[in-house]
VEXDREN-2710 file (C-alpha; in Angstrom, 1 decimal):
% VEXDREN-2710
k/r/px/py/pz
1/MET/58.0/-84.2/-11.6
2/PRO/59.3/-81.0/-9.6
3/GLN/57.4/-81.2/-6.1
4/GLY/57.9/-79.2/-3.2
5/SER/59.8/-75.8/-2.7
6/TYR/61.3/-74.1/-5.9
7/GLN/63.2/-70.4/-6.2
8/ALA/63.4/-68.4/-8.9
9/ASP/64.9/-64.8/-9.0
10/VAL/61.5/-63.7/-11.1
11/LEU/59.0/-65.4/-9.0
12/GLY/60.5/-65.6/-5.5
13/ARG/59.5/-69.1/-3.4
14/VAL/56.8/-70.9/-4.8
15/GLU/55.4/-74.3/-3.9
16/TRP/54.0/-77.1/-6.3
17/GLY/51.4/-78.9/-6.1
18/ILE/48.7/-81.0/-8.6
19/GLU/45.3/-79.5/-9.4
20/HIS/43.0/-81.1/-12.0
21/GLU/46.1/-83.0/-12.9
22/ARG/48.0/-80.4/-13.9
23/LEU/51.3/-78.8/-12.2
24/VAL/50.8/-75.7/-10.7
25/ALA/53.4/-73.6/-8.6
26/HIS/51.7/-71.0/-6.0
27/ALA/53.5/-68.2/-4.7
28/VAL/54.9/-68.4/-1.3
29/ASP/56.9/-65.0/-0.7
30/GLY/55.9/-63.1/-3.8
31/GLY/59.2/-62.5/-5.2
32/PRO/59.8/-59.2/-7.3
33/CYS/56.5/-59.1/-8.6
34/ARG/54.8/-59.1/-4.7
35/PHE/52.2/-61.6/-6.1
36/LYS/50.1/-62.4/-3.1
37/PRO/50.8/-65.7/-1.0
38/GLN/48.9/-68.8/-3.0
39/SER/48.4/-67.0/-6.3
40/PRO/49.0/-69.6/-9.4
41/VAL/52.2/-68.3/-11.4
42/LEU/53.3/-71.1/-13.3
43/GLU/51.2/-73.9/-14.2
44/GLY/50.8/-76.9/-17.0
45/GLN/51.4/-80.5/-17.9
46/LEU/54.9/-82.4/-18.1
47/LEU/55.2/-84.2/-21.3
48/GLY/58.2/-86.7/-20.6
49/ASN/60.8/-83.7/-19.6
50/VAL/59.0/-80.6/-20.9
51/LEU/56.5/-78.7/-18.7
52/VAL/53.8/-77.2/-21.2
53/GLY/52.0/-74.1/-19.7
54/GLN/51.6/-70.3/-18.9
55/LEU/53.5/-68.5/-16.9
56/THR/52.6/-65.4/-14.9
57/LEU/54.8/-62.7/-14.5
58/CYS/55.1/-58.7/-13.7
59/LEU/56.0/-56.6/-16.7
60/GLU/57.6/-53.2/-17.2
61/GLY/56.9/-51.1/-20.4
62/ALA/55.5/-48.0/-21.3
63/SER/52.9/-49.9/-23.0
64/CYS/52.3/-53.0/-21.2
65/PRO/50.0/-54.5/-18.9
66/ALA/51.3/-54.8/-15.3
67/VAL/51.0/-58.2/-15.3
68/GLY/50.8/-60.8/-18.3
69/THR/50.5/-64.6/-19.1
70/LEU/52.9/-66.2/-21.1
71/PRO/53.1/-69.7/-22.7
72/ILE/56.0/-71.1/-21.6
73/LEU/58.2/-74.7/-22.4
74/ALA/60.1/-75.6/-19.6
75/VAL/62.8/-78.6/-19.7
76/TYR/62.9/-80.7/-16.7
77/SER/66.2/-82.2/-15.4
78/THR/66.0/-85.3/-13.2
79/GLU/69.6/-85.0/-12.4
80/ASP/69.4/-81.6/-10.4
81/ARG/65.5/-81.3/-10.3
82/THR/65.6/-78.1/-12.0
83/LEU/63.2/-76.6/-14.8
84/THR/64.9/-74.4/-17.2
85/ALA/63.0/-72.1/-19.7
86/TYR/63.5/-69.0/-21.9
87/VAL/60.6/-66.6/-21.6
88/ARG/59.6/-63.8/-24.2
89/PRO/57.5/-61.1/-22.8
90/GLN/55.9/-59.1/-26.1
91/ALA/57.8/-56.6/-27.4
92/GLY/58.9/-53.7/-25.8
93/CYS/58.3/-55.5/-21.7
94/GLN/60.5/-56.4/-19.1
95/ALA/60.0/-58.7/-16.5
96/PRO/62.3/-58.2/-13.9
97/GLY/64.3/-60.7/-12.4
98/LEU/64.1/-62.4/-15.6
99/GLY/68.2/-63.7/-16.5
100/LYS/70.1/-63.0/-20.0
101/ASN/67.8/-63.6/-22.9
102/GLY/65.1/-64.0/-20.6
103/LEU/66.6/-66.9/-19.6
104/LEU/64.5/-68.4/-16.4
105/VAL/65.5/-71.2/-14.2
106/LEU/63.7/-72.9/-11.2
107/GLN/65.5/-74.8/-8.5
108/PRO/64.9/-76.5/-5.5
109/ALA/64.4/-74.3/-2.6
110/GLN/66.8/-76.6/-0.5
111/ALA/69.8/-75.1/-2.7
112/VAL/68.9/-71.5/-2.0
113/PRO/69.5/-70.3/1.8
114/VAL/66.1/-69.1/2.9
115/GLN/65.9/-68.1/6.9
116/ALA/63.4/-69.5/8.6
117/PRO/61.0/-67.3/11.4
118/GLY/62.5/-67.4/15.1
119/ARG/66.0/-69.2/14.2
120/SER/69.2/-68.4/16.2
121/GLY/71.8/-67.8/13.5
122/PRO/71.3/-66.4/10.0
123/PRO/72.7/-69.4/7.0
124/ALA/73.0/-67.3/4.4
125/MET/75.2/-64.7/6.2
126/ALA/77.0/-67.4/7.8
127/ARG/78.8/-68.5/5.0
128/LEU/80.4/-65.1/4.3
129/ARG/84.1/-64.8/6.0
130/THR/86.9/-62.3/5.8
131/GLU/89.9/-64.4/5.8
132/LYS/92.1/-62.0/4.2
133/ARG/91.4/-58.7/3.3
134/ASN/91.6/-57.4/-0.3
135/PRO/90.2/-53.7/-0.8
136/GLU/91.2/-53.6/-4.4
137/ALA/89.1/-57.2/-5.3
138/ALA/86.3/-56.0/-2.6
139/LYS/86.1/-53.0/-4.9
140/GLU/86.2/-54.3/-8.0
141/ALA/83.4/-57.0/-7.0
142/LEU/81.4/-54.4/-5.6
143/GLU/81.6/-52.4/-8.9
144/ARG/80.3/-55.2/-10.8
145/GLY/77.9/-56.0/-8.3
146/ASN/76.2/-52.5/-8.6
147/ARG/76.1/-52.6/-12.1
148/LEU/74.4/-56.3/-12.2
149/LEU/72.2/-55.0/-9.7
150/GLY/71.1/-51.9/-11.6
151/ALA/70.2/-54.5/-14.7
152/LYS/68.2/-56.4/-12.2
153/ASP/70.4/-59.4/-12.4
154/TRP/69.8/-59.9/-8.6
155/SER/71.7/-63.6/-8.7
156/GLY/74.6/-62.2/-10.1
157/SER/74.5/-59.6/-8.1
158/ALA/74.2/-60.8/-5.0
159/ALA/77.1/-63.3/-5.9
160/GLU/79.7/-60.1/-6.4
161/PHE/78.5/-58.3/-3.2
162/GLU/79.2/-61.8/-1.6
163/ARG/82.2/-61.8/-3.1
164/SER/83.2/-58.3/-2.4
165/ILE/82.6/-58.8/1.7
166/THR/85.0/-62.1/1.8
167/HIS/87.3/-59.5/0.7
168/ASP/86.4/-56.6/2.9
169/ASP/83.7/-56.7/5.4
170/ARG/83.5/-53.1/6.2
171/ASN/82.0/-51.5/3.6
172/TRP/78.4/-50.6/4.1
173/VAL/77.8/-50.4/0.4
174/ALA/78.5/-54.3/0.1
175/PHE/76.1/-55.2/2.9
176/PHE/73.5/-52.7/1.2
177/GLY/73.5/-54.5/-2.1
178/LEU/73.4/-57.6/-1.1
179/GLY/70.5/-56.9/1.5
180/THR/69.0/-55.4/-1.8
181/ALA/69.5/-58.2/-4.1
182/TRP/68.3/-60.7/-1.7
183/LEU/64.9/-58.8/-0.8
184/MET/64.5/-58.8/-4.8
185/ARG/65.1/-62.7/-5.1
186/GLY/62.3/-62.7/-2.3
187/GLN/64.4/-63.7/0.8
188/ALA/63.5/-61.2/3.3
189/HIS/65.0/-62.7/6.4
190/ASP/68.3/-62.7/4.8
191/ALA/67.8/-59.3/3.3
192/ILE/67.1/-57.9/7.0
193/ASP/70.7/-59.6/8.3
194/ALA/72.6/-58.1/5.4
195/LEU/70.7/-55.1/5.9
196/ASN/71.2/-54.5/9.6
197/ARG/74.9/-55.0/9.0
198/ALA/74.9/-51.7/6.5
199/ARG/73.1/-50.1/9.3
200/THR/75.4/-51.2/12.0
201/LEU/78.5/-50.0/9.7
202/ASN/76.7/-46.5/8.9
203/PRO/73.6/-45.3/10.9
204/ARG/72.6/-42.6/9.6
205/GLU/72.1/-43.6/5.7
206/SER/68.5/-43.6/5.1
207/SER/67.9/-45.8/2.1
208/ILE/68.7/-48.4/4.2
209/HIS/66.6/-48.1/6.9
210/TYR/63.8/-47.3/4.0
211/ASN/65.1/-51.3/2.6
212/LEU/64.4/-52.7/6.0
213/ALA/61.0/-51.2/6.0
214/CYS/60.4/-53.0/2.8
215/ALA/62.0/-56.1/4.6
216/TYR/59.9/-56.2/7.5
217/SER/56.9/-55.4/5.1
218/ARG/57.2/-58.9/2.9
219/LEU/57.1/-61.0/6.4
220/GLY/54.1/-58.9/7.2
221/ASP/55.7/-57.0/10.1
222/LYS/54.0/-53.7/10.5
223/LYS/55.5/-52.4/13.8
224/GLN/58.8/-52.8/12.5
225/ALA/58.3/-52.0/9.0
226/LEU/56.9/-48.3/10.5
227/ALA/59.4/-48.2/12.3
228/SER/62.1/-48.5/9.8
229/LEU/60.2/-46.2/7.6
230/GLY/59.9/-43.2/10.0
231/GLN/63.6/-43.7/10.8
232/ALA/64.4/-43.4/6.9
233/VAL/62.1/-40.3/6.4
234/LYS/63.7/-38.7/10.1
235/LEU/67.2/-39.2/8.1
236/GLY/65.9/-37.4/5.1
237/PHE/64.9/-40.2/3.2
238/ALA/63.0/-38.7/0.1
239/ILE/61.0/-40.1/-3.1
240/PRO/58.9/-39.3/-6.1
241/GLU/55.4/-38.8/-5.2
242/GLY/53.8/-42.1/-6.4
243/THR/57.1/-44.5/-6.0
244/GLN/56.5/-46.0/-2.7
245/ASP/56.9/-49.4/-2.4
246/ALA/53.9/-51.4/-3.6
247/GLU/54.2/-53.9/-0.9
248/LEU/55.2/-51.4/2.1
249/ASP/51.9/-49.1/0.9
250/ARG/49.8/-52.5/1.1
251/LEU/50.7/-53.7/4.3
252/LEU/50.5/-50.5/5.9
253/GLY/48.1/-48.3/3.7
254/THR/45.4/-50.2/3.9
255/ASP/45.3/-50.9/8.2
256/ALA/43.4/-48.2/9.7
257/ALA/45.9/-48.1/12.7
258/PHE/49.0/-47.5/10.8
259/PHE/47.3/-45.5/8.0
260/ASN/47.6/-42.0/9.1
261/ARG/51.4/-42.2/10.4
262/TYR/52.2/-44.0/7.2
263/LEU/50.7/-41.3/4.9
264/GLY/52.2/-39.0/7.1
265/LEU/55.9/-40.7/6.6
266/ILE/55.1/-40.8/2.6
267/GLN/54.2/-37.4/2.6
268/GLN/57.3/-35.9/4.6
269/ALA/59.7/-38.2/1.7
270/VAL/57.9/-36.6/-1.2
271/ALA/58.2/-33.3/0.3
272/ASN/62.2/-34.1/0.8
273/ASN/62.1/-35.0/-2.8
274/LYS/60.6/-32.0/-3.8
275/ALA/63.3/-29.7/-1.3
276/SER/65.9/-31.9/-2.8
277/ALA/65.0/-30.9/-6.1
278/GLY/64.8/-27.4/-5.8
279/ARG/68.1/-27.0/-3.8
280/ARG/69.8/-28.5/-6.7
281/GLN/68.0/-26.2/-9.3
282/GLN/69.2/-23.0/-7.1
283/THR/72.9/-24.6/-6.8
284/GLY/73.0/-26.0/-10.9
285/PRO/74.1/-29.3/-11.7
END
């Protein structure tokens, strides 16, 4: 039966345990839904090689609840220890991180490179090497990665960004996309590595600094999160009102020591967006 640490795009990293004779997976890093650590996100009974239970997901859609609990039948493979299911949210709702046709694959976390705090080298980044440059292949992989990122296929987009980097490691957009995909997969440490590479190549791109702030917030590092947010806003980062990252908002917006500075930065980012919109209206499309 599944036990220990597992990983899925839609859930991030989870830890299996047994409670009242039922298998229960608790959130570790929250994944794209930003679940609180130790929140139960998947539970059920294993009948043979089929897990019968319920899955908790964040949902998107005009008439959808923010979080929903869905029935699930997942097949457990004794060979590779994965759990596979097709999840069907209610009509009109989508769950960020689910694969094509609602595919959910939970796999042992050992198969996913995850950086431990205090490590000396980044295992996920270490495997990326550009042996022979191929700008055309790099561009094609980058374009595929951007399309998949837009479709919220975090694993698929990460694979394409990695492929692009192995053909050309001088494009900051590939590292930025990879860092963003890893962030959405719940790999905050690895995301920071990739985003820092992007920052080195293009230190004045405000979105890199903002995503770094979001990544540091996943690790609970308030000082680094605030510093990166400050740099992003200084460089002109702009967002519509009310669209700031939920985890960043939770970390800095609920701490009295950081609240005033955080609120001021968010207000400036909103003002930057309004000013940009005003300039676009004056100059035309």
